[in-house]
MARTISE-177388 format. One record per residue: residue in one letter; residue number from 1; x, y, z of N, C-alpha, C, O in turn. Coordinates in steps of 0.02 Angstrom, whole numbers, plus 32768, in hexadecimal, padded with zeros to 4 digits. Atoms other than C-alpha are relative to their C-alpha. Layout:
! MARTISE-177388
+------+------+------+------+------+-------+-------+-------+------+------+------+------+------+------+
: kero : bami : n.xx : n.yy : n.zz : ca.xx : ca.yy : ca.zz : c.xx : c.yy : c.zz : o.xx : o.yy : o.zz :
+------+------+------+------+------+-------+-------+-------+------+------+------+------+------+------+
:    A :  NUM :    X :    Y :    Z :     X :     Y :     Z :    X :    Y :    Z :    X :    Y :    Z :
...
+------+------+------+------+------+-------+-------+-------+------+------+------+------+------+------+
***
This chain:
! MARTISE-177388
+------+------+------+------+------+-------+-------+-------+------+------+------+------+------+------+
: kero : bami : n.xx : n.yy : n.zz : ca.xx : ca.yy : ca.zz : c.xx : c.yy : c.zz : o.xx : o.yy : o.zz :
+------+------+------+------+------+-------+-------+-------+------+------+------+------+------+------+
:    M :    1 : 8026 : 8004 : 7FC2 :  1BBC :  188C :  1A29 : 7FFD : 7FB8 : 8017 : 7FEE : 7F8B : 7FEE :
:    S :    2 : 8002 : 8045 : 7FE7 :  1BC4 :  17F2 :  1A98 : 7FB9 : 7FED : 8014 : 7F8E : 8017 : 801F :
:    A :    3 : 8041 : 801A : 7FEC :  1B31 :  1784 :  1AC5 : 7FF3 : 8011 : 8049 : 8021 : 8016 : 8070 :
:    P :    4 : 800F : 7FF2 : 7FBA :  1AD5 :  17AC :  1B65 : 8015 : 7FC6 : 802D : 8011 : 7F8C : 801A :
:    R :    5 : 7FE9 : 8032 : 7FD0 :  1B17 :  1751 :  1BFD : 7FC8 : 7FF4 : 8034 : 7FAA : 8023 : 804D :
:    L :    6 : 8033 : 8013 : 7FCF :  1AA0 :  16F3 :  1C70 : 801B : 800B : 8046 : 8053 : 7FF6 : 8056 :
:    H :    7 : 7FEC : 7FF3 : 7FBB :  1AA8 :  172C :  1D25 : 7FCD : 7FE0 : 802F : 7F90 : 7FE8 : 8026 :
:    L :    8 : 802A : 801F : 7FCE :  1A62 :  16C8 :  1DB8 : 800D : 8024 : 8042 : 8045 : 8024 : 805A :
:    D :    9 : 7FFA : 7FDE : 7FBF :  1A42 :  172B :  1E58 : 7FE6 : 7FD0 : 8036 : 7FAB : 7FCF : 8045 :
:    R :   10 : 8014 : 8032 : 7FCF :  1A42 :  16A3 :  1EDB : 7FE7 : 801E : 8042 : 7FC3 : 7FFE : 8067 :
:    D :   11 : 8019 : 7FDE : 7FC4 :  1A24 :  1721 :  1F67 : 7FB7 : 8013 : 7FF9 : 7F92 : 8015 : 802B :
:    T :   12 : 8045 : 7FED : 800D :  1980 :  1754 :  1F16 : 7FD3 : 7FC3 : 7FF7 : 7F98 : 7FC5 : 8006 :
:    C :   13 : 8025 : 803D : 800E :  194A :  16A3 :  1EE7 : 7FD9 : 7FE9 : 803D : 7FF3 : 7FE7 : 8075 :
:    I :   14 : 802A : 801A : 7FCA :  18B9 :  1660 :  1F4F : 7FF3 : 7FB5 : 7FF9 : 7FCE : 7F98 : 8021 :
:    G :   15 : 8006 : 8048 : 8008 :  18C4 :  15AE :  1F0D : 7FBD : 7FE9 : 7FE5 : 7FA6 : 7FB3 : 7FF6 :
:    S :   16 : 8041 : 8013 : 801B :  1820 :  15AC :  1EAD : 8005 : 7FC4 : 7FD2 : 7FD6 : 7F9C : 7FCC :
:    G :   17 : 7FF5 : 8039 : 802C :  186A :  152F :  1E32 : 7FE7 : 8009 : 7FB9 : 7FED : 7FDC : 7F90 :
:    N :   18 : 801A : 7FF4 : 8043 :  181A :  157E :  1D99 : 8037 : 7FF7 : 7FCB : 802B : 7FD9 : 7F97 :
:    C :   19 : 7FC9 : 8004 : 8031 :  18C3 :  158B :  1D40 : 8013 : 7FB8 : 7FF3 : 801C : 7FA5 : 7FB9 :
:    A :   20 : 7FEC : 8046 : 8008 :  18F0 :  14D5 :  1D5F : 7FC9 : 7FD8 : 7FDD : 7FD8 : 7FA7 : 7FB9 :
:    W :   21 : 8038 : 8022 : 8021 :  1844 :  149E :  1D23 : 7FFE : 8012 : 7FB6 : 7FF3 : 7FE7 : 7F8C :
:    V :   22 : 8004 : 7FE8 : 8045 :  1848 :  1508 :  1C84 : 803E : 7FEE : 7FD8 : 8038 : 7FDC : 7F9D :
:    A :   23 : 7FC1 : 800D : 8024 :  18FF :  14ED :  1C56 : 802C : 7FD1 : 8029 : 8061 : 7FE4 : 8042 :
:    E :   24 : 7FDE : 8030 : 7FD5 :  1937 :  1450 :  1CB0 : 8046 : 7FED : 7FE7 : 806E : 7FD4 : 800E :
:    A :   25 : 7FBD : 800E : 801B :  19CE :  143B :  1C3D : 8032 : 8035 : 8015 : 806F : 802C : 800E :
:    V :   26 : 7FD5 : 7FC7 : 7FEF :  1A12 :  14E2 :  1C7C : 7FFF : 800F : 804B : 8033 : 801D : 8068 :
:    F :   27 : 8006 : 7FEC : 7FBA :  19D1 :  1502 :  1D2C : 7FEF : 7FC5 : 802D : 7FCE : 7F95 : 8018 :
:    D :   28 : 800F : 8031 : 7FCC :  19CA :  1499 :  1DCA : 7FFA : 8028 : 8041 : 8000 : 8065 : 8041 :
:    Q :   29 : 8004 : 7FE0 : 7FBE :  19B4 :  14BD :  1E83 : 8030 : 7FDC : 802E : 8038 : 7F9F : 802C :
:    D :   30 : 7FD2 : 801E : 7FD0 :  1A33 :  14A3 :  1F0D : 7FD8 : 7FE5 : 803B : 7F9B : 7FE5 : 803A :
:    D :   31 : 8021 : 801D : 7FC5 :  1A0D :  1455 :  1FB7 : 7FD4 : 8032 : 8024 : 7FA6 : 801E : 8048 :
:    D :   32 : 8029 : 7FCC : 7FE2 :  19C4 :  14FC :  1FF0 : 7FC7 : 8016 : 7FD2 : 7F9F : 8040 : 7FE5 :
:    G :   33 : 8035 : 7FEF : 8030 :  1952 :  1506 :  1F57 : 8011 : 803A : 7FD2 : 7FE8 : 804D : 7FA9 :
:    R :   34 : 7FED : 7FC6 : 8029 :  19B2 :  1595 :  1F07 : 801A : 7FEA : 7FBC : 8036 : 7FB3 : 7FB5 :
:    V :   35 : 7FEC : 800E : 8045 :  19D7 :  159C :  1E4E : 804B : 7FF5 : 7FF9 : 8073 : 8019 : 8016 :
:    V :   36 : 7FBC : 800D : 8016 :  1A78 :  1553 :  1E08 : 7FFE : 7FEB : 7FB7 : 7FCB : 7FD3 : 7F9F :
:    L :   37 : 7FFA : 8018 : 8045 :  1AB3 :  1531 :  1D58 : 8013 : 7FB6 : 8001 : 803C : 7FA1 : 802A :
:    V :   38 : 7FEC : 8046 : 8009 :  1ABD :  147C :  1D23 : 8047 : 8000 : 7FE5 : 8056 : 8025 : 7FB6 :
:    H :   39 : 7FBA : 8003 : 8015 :  1B75 :  1451 :  1D10 : 8004 : 7FEF : 7FB6 : 7FE8 : 7FBD : 7F9F :
:    G :   40 : 7FF7 : 800B : 8047 :  1BA5 :  145F :  1C59 : 7FC5 : 8014 : 7FD5 : 7FC4 : 8005 : 7F99 :
:    A :   41 : 803C : 7FED : 8026 :  1AFD :  14A8 :  1C26 : 8012 : 802F : 7FC6 : 803B : 805C : 7FCE :
:    D :   42 : 7FF7 : 7FD6 : 803B :  1AF9 :  14F6 :  1B79 : 7FC4 : 8030 : 7FFC : 7F90 : 8020 : 7FDF :
:    V :   43 : 8035 : 7FCE : 7FFD :  1A91 :  1592 :  1B95 : 7FE7 : 8013 : 7FBA : 7FAB : 8018 : 7FAF :
:    A :   44 : 8012 : 7FEC : 8044 :  1A94 :  15C2 :  1ADC : 7FD5 : 7FCB : 7FDE : 7FA8 : 7FDC : 7FB8 :
:    A :   45 : 8025 : 8036 : 801F :  1A52 :  1518 :  1AA7 : 7FB9 : 7FFC : 8019 : 7F8D : 7FDE : 7FF9 :
:    H :   46 : 8042 : 8001 : 7FE1 :  19BC :  1530 :  1B19 : 7FE6 : 8047 : 800A : 7FC2 : 8055 : 803A :
:    A :   47 : 8010 : 7FB8 : 7FF9 :  19A3 :  15EA :  1AFC : 7FB6 : 800D : 800A : 7FA4 : 8037 : 8034 :
:    E :   48 : 8048 : 7FF3 : 7FF9 :  18E6 :  15E2 :  1AE9 : 7FE7 : 7FEF : 8046 : 7FC2 : 8016 : 8064 :
:    E :   49 : 8015 : 8014 : 7FBD :  18CD :  1584 :  1B8C : 801E : 802F : 8035 : 7FFC : 8040 : 8065 :
:    V :   50 : 7FE0 : 7FD2 : 7FD1 :  1949 :  15F5 :  1BE6 : 7FDC : 8043 : 8001 : 7FD1 : 805F : 8037 :
:    E :   51 : 8025 : 7FC1 : 8003 :  18ED :  1690 :  1BAB : 7FBD : 7FFA : 8024 : 7FA9 : 8028 : 8047 :
:    L :   52 : 803F : 800B : 7FDC :  1849 :  1647 :  1BEB : 800C : 7FFC : 804C : 7FE4 : 8016 : 8073 :
:    A :   53 : 7FF0 : 8005 : 7FB9 :  189C :  161F :  1C92 : 800F : 8045 : 801E : 7FF9 : 8055 : 8055 :
:    V :   54 : 7FEF : 7FBD : 7FEA :  18E2 :  16CF :  1CA1 : 7FBF : 8029 : 8008 : 7FB5 : 804B : 803A :
:    A :   55 : 803F : 7FDA : 7FFF :  1837 :  171B :  1C78 : 7FD2 : 7FE7 : 8037 : 7FAA : 800E : 8053 :
:    G :   56 : 802E : 801D : 7FCF :  17DF :  16A4 :  1CF1 : 8018 : 8000 : 8047 : 7FF4 : 7FEA : 8074 :
:    C :   57 : 7FE7 : 7FFE : 7FBB :  184C :  16BF :  1D89 : 7FD7 : 8032 : 8029 : 7FD5 : 806D : 8017 :
:    P :   58 : 802C : 7FD3 : 7FDB :  17D7 :  1708 :  1E0C : 8023 : 8039 : 8026 : 8002 : 8069 : 803A :
:    V :   59 : 7FDC : 7FCB : 7FDB :  1860 :  1770 :  1E60 : 8039 : 801E : 7FD7 : 8063 : 8041 : 7FF3 :
:    A :   60 : 7FCC : 7FE6 : 802E :  18CF :  179A :  1DC9 : 8046 : 7FEE : 8018 : 8074 : 8017 : 8014 :
:    A :   61 : 7FBE : 8017 : 7FEB :  195F :  1733 :  1E0D : 802B : 7FEC : 7FC3 : 8067 : 7FE2 : 7FCA :
:    L :   62 : 7FDD : 8010 : 803E :  198E :  170A :  1D58 : 7FFA : 803C : 7FD2 : 7FC5 : 805B : 7FCC :
:    R :   63 : 8003 : 7FC8 : 8030 :  19BC :  178E :  1CD9 : 803A : 7FFB : 7FCF : 806C : 7FD9 : 7FDC :
:    F :   64 : 7FCA : 7FFB : 8030 :  1A25 :  17B0 :  1C41 : 8023 : 8043 : 800A : 8002 : 8076 : 8015 :
:    E :   65 : 7FD9 : 7FC2 : 7FF8 :  1AB1 :  1831 :  1C4E : 8026 : 800C : 7FC0 : 804A : 803E : 7FBA :
+------+------+------+------+------+-------+-------+-------+------+------+------+------+------+------+
***
């Protein structure tokens, strides 16, 4: 079984910034405030913070698949 893959739904994102605040090594915001992955981010190395960011997204724009 493979590890869950992180999915970012930029259409759902409202730009709250919770993800970038909780896991700044993994998430950032573009010029419109929507979530983006930090270039070269190691999601696995920051798994705990990523899980908190996923759980804390107010509109469920982040999820594991």
